PAMAR-313724 format. One line per field, with one value per residue (C-alpha): residue number from 1; residue in one letter; chain; z, y negated, x negated. Coordinates in steps of 0.25 Angstrom, whole numbers, plus 5000, padded with zeros to 4 digits. Layout:
! residues N
vexvo [NUM / ...];
tido [a / ...];
torpa [A / ...];
c3 [Z / ...];
c2 [Y / ...];
c1 [X / ...];
END
This chain:
! residues 360
vexvo [1 / 2 / 3 / 4 / 5 / 6 / 7 / 8 / 9 / 10 / 11 / 12 / 13 / 14 / 15 / 16 / 17 / 18 / 19 / 20 / 21 / 22 / 23 / 24 / 25 / 26 / 27 / 28 / 29 / 30 / 31 / 32 / 33 / 34 / 35 / 36 / 37 / 38 / 39 / 40 / 41 / 42 / 43 / 44 / 45 / 46 / 47 / 48 / 49 / 50 / 51 / 52 / 53 / 54 / 55 / 56 / 57 / 58 / 59 / 60 / 61 / 62 / 63 / 64 / 65 / 66 / 67 / 68 / 69 / 70 / 71 / 72 / 73 / 74 / 75 / 76 / 77 / 78 / 79 / 80 / 81 / 82 / 83 / 84 / 85 / 86 / 87 / 88 / 89 / 90 / 91 / 92 / 93 / 94 / 95 / 96 / 97 / 98 / 99 / 100 / 101 / 102 / 103 / 104 / 105 / 106 / 107 / 108 / 109 / 110 / 111 / 112 / 113 / 114 / 115 / 116 / 117 / 118 / 119 / 120 / 121 / 122 / 123 / 124 / 125 / 126 / 127 / 128 / 129 / 130 / 131 / 132 / 133 / 134 / 135 / 136 / 137 / 138 / 139 / 140 / 141 / 142 / 143 / 144 / 145 / 146 / 147 / 148 / 149 / 150 / 151 / 152 / 153 / 154 / 155 / 156 / 157 / 158 / 159 / 160 / 161 / 162 / 163 / 164 / 165 / 166 / 167 / 168 / 169 / 170 / 171 / 172 / 173 / 174 / 175 / 176 / 177 / 178 / 179 / 180 / 181 / 182 / 183 / 184 / 185 / 186 / 187 / 188 / 189 / 190 / 191 / 192 / 193 / 194 / 195 / 196 / 197 / 198 / 199 / 200 / 201 / 202 / 203 / 204 / 205 / 206 / 207 / 208 / 209 / 210 / 211 / 212 / 213 / 214 / 215 / 216 / 217 / 218 / 219 / 220 / 221 / 222 / 223 / 224 / 225 / 226 / 227 / 228 / 229 / 230 / 231 / 232 / 233 / 234 / 235 / 236 / 237 / 238 / 239 / 240 / 241 / 242 / 243 / 244 / 245 / 246 / 247 / 248 / 249 / 250 / 251 / 252 / 253 / 254 / 255 / 256 / 257 / 258 / 259 / 260 / 261 / 262 / 263 / 264 / 265 / 266 / 267 / 268 / 269 / 270 / 271 / 272 / 273 / 274 / 275 / 276 / 277 / 278 / 279 / 280 / 281 / 282 / 283 / 284 / 285 / 286 / 287 / 288 / 289 / 290 / 291 / 292 / 293 / 294 / 295 / 296 / 297 / 298 / 299 / 300 / 301 / 302 / 303 / 304 / 305 / 306 / 307 / 308 / 309 / 310 / 311 / 312 / 313 / 314 / 315 / 316 / 317 / 318 / 319 / 320 / 321 / 322 / 323 / 324 / 325 / 326 / 327 / 328 / 329 / 330 / 331 / 332 / 333 / 334 / 335 / 336 / 337 / 338 / 339 / 340 / 341 / 342 / 343 / 344 / 345 / 346 / 347 / 348 / 349 / 350 / 351 / 352 / 353 / 354 / 355 / 356 / 357 / 358 / 359 / 360];
tido [x / x / x / x / x / x / x / x / x / x / x / x / x / x / x / x / x / x / x / x / x / x / x / x / x / x / x / x / x / x / x / x / x / x / x / x / x / x / x / x / x / x / x / x / x / x / x / x / x / x / x / x / x / x / x / x / x / x / x / x / x / x / x / x / x / x / x / x / x / x / x / x / x / x / x / x / x / x / x / x / x / x / x / x / x / x / x / x / x / x / x / x / x / x / x / x / x / x / x / x / x / x / x / x / x / x / x / x / x / x / x / x / x / x / x / x / x / x / x / x / x / x / x / x / x / x / x / x / x / x / x / x / x / x / x / x / x / x / x / x / x / x / x / x / x / x / x / x / x / x / x / x / x / x / x / x / x / x / x / x / x / x / x / x / x / x / x / x / x / x / x / x / x / x / x / x / x / x / x / x / x / x / x / x / x / x / x / x / x / x / x / x / x / x / x / x / x / x / x / x / x / x / x / x / x / x / x / x / x / x / x / x / x / x / x / x / x / x / x / x / x / x / x / x / x / x / x / x / x / x / x / x / x / x / x / x / x / x / x / x / x / x / x / x / x / x / x / x / x / x / x / x / x / x / x / x / x / x / x / x / x / x / x / x / x / x / x / x / x / x / x / x / x / x / x / x / x / x / x / x / x / x / x / x / x / x / x / x / x / x / x / x / x / x / x / x / x / x / x / x / x / x / x / x / x / x / x / x / x / x / x / x / x / x / x / x / x / x / x / x / x / x / x / x / x / x / x / x / x / x / x / x / x / x / x / x / x / x / x / x / x / x / x / x / x / x / x / x / x / x / x / x / x / x / x / x / x / x / x / x];
torpa [A / A / A / A / A / A / A / A / A / A / A / A / A / A / A / A / A / A / A / A / A / A / A / A / A / A / A / A / A / A / A / A / A / A / A / A / A / A / A / A / A / A / A / A / A / A / A / A / A / A / A / A / A / A / A / A / A / A / A / A / A / A / A / A / A / A / A / A / A / A / A / A / A / A / A / A / A / A / A / A / A / A / A / A / A / A / A / A / A / A / A / A / A / A / A / A / A / A / A / A / A / A / A / A / A / A / A / A / A / A / A / A / A / A / A / A / A / A / A / A / A / A / A / A / A / A / A / A / A / A / A / A / A / A / A / A / A / A / A / A / A / A / A / A / A / A / A / A / A / A / A / A / A / A / A / A / A / A / A / A / A / A / A / A / A / A / A / A / A / A / A / A / A / A / A / A / A / A / A / A / A / A / A / A / A / A / A / A / A / A / A / A / A / A / A / A / A / A / A / A / A / A / A / A / A / A / A / A / A / A / A / A / A / A / A / A / A / A / A / A / A / A / A / A / A / A / A / A / A / A / A / A / A / A / A / A / A / A / A / A / A / A / A / A / A / A / A / A / A / A / A / A / A / A / A / A / A / A / A / A / A / A / A / A / A / A / A / A / A / A / A / A / A / A / A / A / A / A / A / A / A / A / A / A / A / A / A / A / A / A / A / A / A / A / A / A / A / A / A / A / A / A / A / A / A / A / A / A / A / A / A / A / A / A / A / A / A / A / A / A / A / A / A / A / A / A / A / A / A / A / A / A / A / A / A / A / A / A / A / A / A / A / A / A / A / A / A / A / A / A / A / A / A / A / A / A / A / A / A / A];
c3 [4920 / 4911 / 4911 / 4927 / 4927 / 4918 / 4927 / 4940 / 4934 / 4930 / 4944 / 4950 / 4942 / 4945 / 4960 / 4969 / 4983 / 4989 / 5001 / 5014 / 5014 / 5017 / 5028 / 5036 / 5034 / 5035 / 5048 / 5050 / 5063 / 5055 / 5049 / 5056 / 5057 / 5055 / 5065 / 5054 / 5051 / 5055 / 5053 / 5061 / 5068 / 5073 / 5087 / 5091 / 5078 / 5082 / 5073 / 5079 / 5074 / 5076 / 5067 / 5056 / 5057 / 5056 / 5044 / 5037 / 5038 / 5034 / 5021 / 5018 / 5018 / 5008 / 5019 / 5022 / 5035 / 5038 / 5031 / 5044 / 5048 / 5034 / 5035 / 5049 / 5044 / 5033 / 5041 / 5052 / 5042 / 5035 / 5049 / 5051 / 5038 / 5039 / 5050 / 5042 / 5035 / 5020 / 5023 / 5035 / 5044 / 5049 / 5059 / 5060 / 5075 / 5079 / 5082 / 5069 / 5054 / 5043 / 5031 / 5018 / 5009 / 4994 / 4986 / 4990 / 4981 / 4987 / 4987 / 5001 / 5002 / 4998 / 5008 / 5020 / 5016 / 5019 / 5034 / 5034 / 5029 / 5036 / 5048 / 5051 / 5054 / 5068 / 5076 / 5074 / 5060 / 5052 / 5038 / 5027 / 5015 / 5004 / 4996 / 4985 / 4995 / 4986 / 4971 / 4962 / 4972 / 4975 / 4990 / 4992 / 5002 / 5011 / 5010 / 5013 / 5025 / 5031 / 5029 / 5034 / 5046 / 5050 / 5048 / 5058 / 5068 / 5066 / 5061 / 5065 / 5059 / 5046 / 5035 / 5022 / 5010 / 4999 / 4986 / 4972 / 4973 / 4986 / 4977 / 4971 / 4956 / 4958 / 4967 / 4957 / 4946 / 4953 / 4962 / 4976 / 4974 / 4967 / 4978 / 4990 / 4983 / 4981 / 4995 / 5002 / 4997 / 4989 / 5002 / 5007 / 4995 / 4997 / 5011 / 5006 / 4996 / 5006 / 5015 / 5004 / 5002 / 5016 / 5015 / 5017 / 5005 / 5010 / 5022 / 5028 / 5035 / 5046 / 5038 / 5027 / 5019 / 5011 / 5007 / 4996 / 4987 / 4973 / 4973 / 4971 / 4964 / 4952 / 4960 / 4966 / 4978 / 4986 / 5001 / 5012 / 5017 / 5003 / 5005 / 5019 / 5014 / 5003 / 5006 / 5003 / 5009 / 5000 / 4988 / 4982 / 4969 / 4967 / 4960 / 4949 / 4950 / 4965 / 4976 / 4981 / 4967 / 4965 / 4979 / 4975 / 4960 / 4957 / 4953 / 4953 / 4940 / 4938 / 4930 / 4936 / 4936 / 4935 / 4924 / 4921 / 4929 / 4921 / 4929 / 4924 / 4938 / 4947 / 4942 / 4941 / 4949 / 4947 / 4957 / 4958 / 4961 / 4973 / 4978 / 4977 / 4985 / 4996 / 4997 / 4998 / 5009 / 5017 / 5014 / 5011 / 5003 / 4995 / 4996 / 4987 / 4981 / 4969 / 4959 / 4959 / 4959 / 4956 / 4969 / 4977 / 4979 / 4971 / 4976 / 4966 / 4965 / 4971 / 4983 / 4986 / 4981 / 4985 / 4979 / 4987 / 4982 / 4990 / 4981 / 4976 / 4963 / 4960 / 4955 / 4954 / 4941 / 4943 / 4951 / 4960 / 4974 / 4985 / 4995 / 5008 / 5014 / 5029 / 5035 / 5049 / 5058 / 5053 / 5038 / 5034 / 5023 / 5021 / 5009 / 5009 / 4996 / 4995 / 4985 / 4983 / 4990 / 4985 / 4986 / 4983 / 4968 / 4966 / 4955 / 4957 / 4952 / 4954 / 4958 / 4948 / 4937 / 4922 / 4922 / 4932 / 4928 / 4935 / 4937 / 4943];
c2 [5009 / 5010 / 5025 / 5025 / 5015 / 5025 / 5037 / 5029 / 5026 / 5041 / 5046 / 5036 / 5041 / 5056 / 5053 / 5060 / 5059 / 5067 / 5077 / 5073 / 5066 / 5075 / 5066 / 5070 / 5085 / 5085 / 5091 / 5086 / 5094 / 5107 / 5103 / 5108 / 5101 / 5112 / 5113 / 5111 / 5097 / 5087 / 5074 / 5064 / 5069 / 5062 / 5067 / 5069 / 5063 / 5049 / 5039 / 5032 / 5022 / 5033 / 5043 / 5032 / 5028 / 5043 / 5045 / 5033 / 5038 / 5052 / 5046 / 5038 / 5051 / 5057 / 5066 / 5068 / 5068 / 5081 / 5081 / 5082 / 5068 / 5062 / 5067 / 5061 / 5048 / 5047 / 5051 / 5041 / 5030 / 5034 / 5034 / 5020 / 5015 / 5021 / 5011 / 4999 / 4989 / 4986 / 4972 / 4972 / 4960 / 4958 / 4947 / 4945 / 4943 / 4931 / 4940 / 4948 / 4947 / 4955 / 4960 / 4962 / 4972 / 4975 / 4987 / 4997 / 5008 / 5020 / 5013 / 5019 / 5014 / 5000 / 5001 / 5004 / 4993 / 4984 / 4988 / 4987 / 4972 / 4968 / 4978 / 4990 / 4989 / 4986 / 4979 / 4966 / 4969 / 4971 / 4976 / 4976 / 4985 / 4980 / 4993 / 5001 / 5009 / 5021 / 5025 / 5023 / 5024 / 5038 / 5037 / 5033 / 5043 / 5038 / 5024 / 5027 / 5037 / 5026 / 5015 / 5024 / 5028 / 5013 / 5011 / 5022 / 5016 / 5001 / 5001 / 4986 / 4982 / 4989 / 4987 / 4994 / 4989 / 4999 / 4996 / 5001 / 5012 / 5018 / 5025 / 5039 / 5034 / 5027 / 5038 / 5048 / 5041 / 5033 / 5044 / 5044 / 5056 / 5064 / 5059 / 5064 / 5077 / 5079 / 5076 / 5081 / 5086 / 5082 / 5083 / 5071 / 5063 / 5065 / 5059 / 5047 / 5045 / 5045 / 5036 / 5026 / 5024 / 5019 / 5008 / 4994 / 4985 / 4971 / 4964 / 4950 / 4944 / 4934 / 4931 / 4923 / 4933 / 4944 / 4956 / 4965 / 4975 / 4970 / 4957 / 4950 / 4953 / 4951 / 4944 / 4930 / 4933 / 4943 / 4941 / 4947 / 4954 / 4961 / 4967 / 4971 / 4978 / 4986 / 5001 / 5006 / 5020 / 5032 / 5025 / 5032 / 5025 / 5011 / 5006 / 4997 / 4983 / 4985 / 4975 / 4986 / 4989 / 4974 / 4973 / 4984 / 4981 / 4966 / 4956 / 4941 / 4934 / 4919 / 4914 / 4910 / 4920 / 4935 / 4944 / 4959 / 4967 / 4971 / 4984 / 4988 / 4988 / 4976 / 4961 / 4950 / 4937 / 4923 / 4912 / 4906 / 4920 / 4921 / 4907 / 4909 / 4922 / 4917 / 4904 / 4913 / 4921 / 4911 / 4917 / 4911 / 4921 / 4935 / 4944 / 4956 / 4966 / 4976 / 4969 / 4970 / 4957 / 4953 / 4947 / 4956 / 4945 / 4934 / 4922 / 4918 / 4911 / 4898 / 4906 / 4913 / 4927 / 4934 / 4948 / 4956 / 4969 / 4977 / 4988 / 4982 / 4987 / 4993 / 5007 / 5006 / 4997 / 4983 / 4977 / 4968 / 4964 / 4969 / 4959 / 4958 / 4947 / 4944 / 4936 / 4930 / 4927 / 4913 / 4919 / 4914 / 4923 / 4927 / 4936 / 4946 / 4952 / 4964 / 4973 / 4988 / 4998 / 5011 / 5024 / 5039 / 5042 / 5046 / 5037 / 5029 / 5036 / 5050 / 5056 / 5047 / 5052 / 5049 / 5037 / 5028 / 5014 / 5003 / 4992 / 4998];
c1 [5010 / 5023 / 5022 / 5022 / 5034 / 5041 / 5037 / 5041 / 5055 / 5056 / 5052 / 5062 / 5073 / 5071 / 5070 / 5080 / 5083 / 5072 / 5074 / 5068 / 5055 / 5043 / 5039 / 5052 / 5050 / 5034 / 5029 / 5015 / 5013 / 5013 / 4999 / 4987 / 4974 / 4964 / 4952 / 4942 / 4948 / 4937 / 4944 / 4952 / 4964 / 4977 / 4978 / 4993 / 4997 / 4992 / 4984 / 4972 / 4962 / 4951 / 4958 / 4959 / 4945 / 4941 / 4950 / 4945 / 4931 / 4935 / 4942 / 4929 / 4922 / 4932 / 4938 / 4952 / 4960 / 4969 / 4982 / 4990 / 4984 / 4987 / 5001 / 5003 / 4998 / 5007 / 5019 / 5016 / 5016 / 5029 / 5035 / 5030 / 5035 / 5049 / 5051 / 5044 / 5053 / 5051 / 5046 / 5036 / 5034 / 5020 / 5016 / 5001 / 4998 / 4989 / 4977 / 4978 / 4977 / 4983 / 4976 / 4983 / 4977 / 4982 / 4981 / 4970 / 4974 / 4967 / 4953 / 4950 / 4935 / 4940 / 4951 / 4943 / 4933 / 4945 / 4944 / 4929 / 4931 / 4943 / 4944 / 4952 / 4967 / 4970 / 4982 / 4975 / 4969 / 4982 / 4983 / 4993 / 4990 / 4999 / 5002 / 4995 / 4986 / 4985 / 4983 / 4972 / 4961 / 4957 / 4957 / 4972 / 4975 / 4964 / 4969 / 4983 / 4980 / 4971 / 4982 / 4993 / 4984 / 4982 / 4997 / 5000 / 4990 / 4993 / 5008 / 5009 / 4995 / 4994 / 5004 / 5007 / 5015 / 5020 / 5013 / 5017 / 5007 / 5014 / 5024 / 5025 / 5024 / 5011 / 5005 / 5008 / 5000 / 4989 / 4983 / 4989 / 4998 / 4986 / 4977 / 4985 / 4988 / 4974 / 4969 / 4981 / 4994 / 5007 / 5014 / 5006 / 5008 / 5023 / 5022 / 5014 / 5025 / 5035 / 5027 / 5024 / 5039 / 5040 / 5030 / 5035 / 5036 / 5031 / 5026 / 5029 / 5017 / 5021 / 5034 / 5026 / 5018 / 5025 / 5016 / 5020 / 5013 / 5017 / 5026 / 5039 / 5052 / 5061 / 5071 / 5071 / 5079 / 5071 / 5070 / 5061 / 5074 / 5076 / 5062 / 5065 / 5078 / 5071 / 5073 / 5060 / 5060 / 5059 / 5056 / 5043 / 5045 / 5051 / 5063 / 5059 / 5064 / 5067 / 5062 / 5053 / 5047 / 5044 / 5038 / 5028 / 5025 / 5027 / 5015 / 5013 / 5012 / 5006 / 5018 / 5031 / 5043 / 5043 / 5038 / 5038 / 5027 / 5015 / 5016 / 5030 / 5035 / 5039 / 5038 / 5028 / 5032 / 5027 / 5023 / 5037 / 5043 / 5033 / 5036 / 5051 / 5050 / 5041 / 5050 / 5063 / 5057 / 5049 / 5036 / 5022 / 5015 / 5016 / 5004 / 5004 / 4994 / 4997 / 4987 / 4971 / 4965 / 4950 / 4947 / 4957 / 4967 / 4974 / 4983 / 4994 / 5007 / 5002 / 4996 / 5009 / 5006 / 4993 / 4988 / 4979 / 4972 / 4963 / 4957 / 4943 / 4938 / 4952 / 4951 / 4936 / 4937 / 4943 / 4932 / 4941 / 4939 / 4949 / 4955 / 4963 / 4970 / 4969 / 4981 / 4981 / 4993 / 4994 / 4994 / 4980 / 4975 / 4961 / 4956 / 4945 / 4940 / 4931 / 4924 / 4926 / 4917 / 4912 / 4921 / 4918 / 4918 / 4932 / 4938 / 4951 / 4964 / 4957 / 4970 / 4979 / 4988 / 4985 / 4995 / 4987 / 4983 / 4976 / 4986 / 4999];
END
């Protein structure tokens, strides 16, 4: 992990103002769908439930969709995210519930099993996927295209938080870049990278539950408005020590106070830090992800901090359960846990570089 941290710092140091984003110059209409293509099609460039269902079935059978449609999905979601604040307010309607899912890390077959257990996304069956959609698992492209397609179809019912693995430095090491290049092209990875840098950083449920990927801060005085005011756009890599970096990387610890992160990025924060932050911001609960847990979730910090992790048998080695949290409009929480399901014989990290480790 220390090698990756050094590399992140180096890449950040040599970053220059890039020319126009690829998304701004890319013309998807120049791509022709060949008559021989037998997969689902986006008629008139519009997303439908039927398209997504066909696409998911195709992915299950290890087939791809046409590159034109993949590009259309990515560009549509980037456009939505450019108009989305860094802290997104969610109100759960009376007749609905919201399911919070943790890391899925490219485990496509476990990911679609969540929909089998809990129902597919719809206007009343809302979802919040809390970051780390990609890397490690070798079906990351299938996961992210499915999530993006549902985001396009249900922009007010499916929500996506940026995780620490929705960044260039992680994607270069842990497999997503290699996977996209192998299955499609470098150009497509660049568009994903630009889109990841538009994803929101936190969600606020019914004004009382804050959902972030990693955790809290090295400062005591951070407010929800500070999170709202983070300028996240265009940051493909994170500034160490920034609020944005700590949101995506920090972890809870059992002892009071703060400590250095075991990851080398972000911090560790104790129950007193959680309690003070929640009080200052008139909140009741922090939900975060970012760490594998034996039963898929754990409740810490006197019930004020919940970790949820949704990739069972993580990397085919850990043997953990996955979990999701169903939240009703009156903020009652119901936990569902599940085991891993079989997947094709392609090992985790199949597209990763030599630097990859298990717990970053």
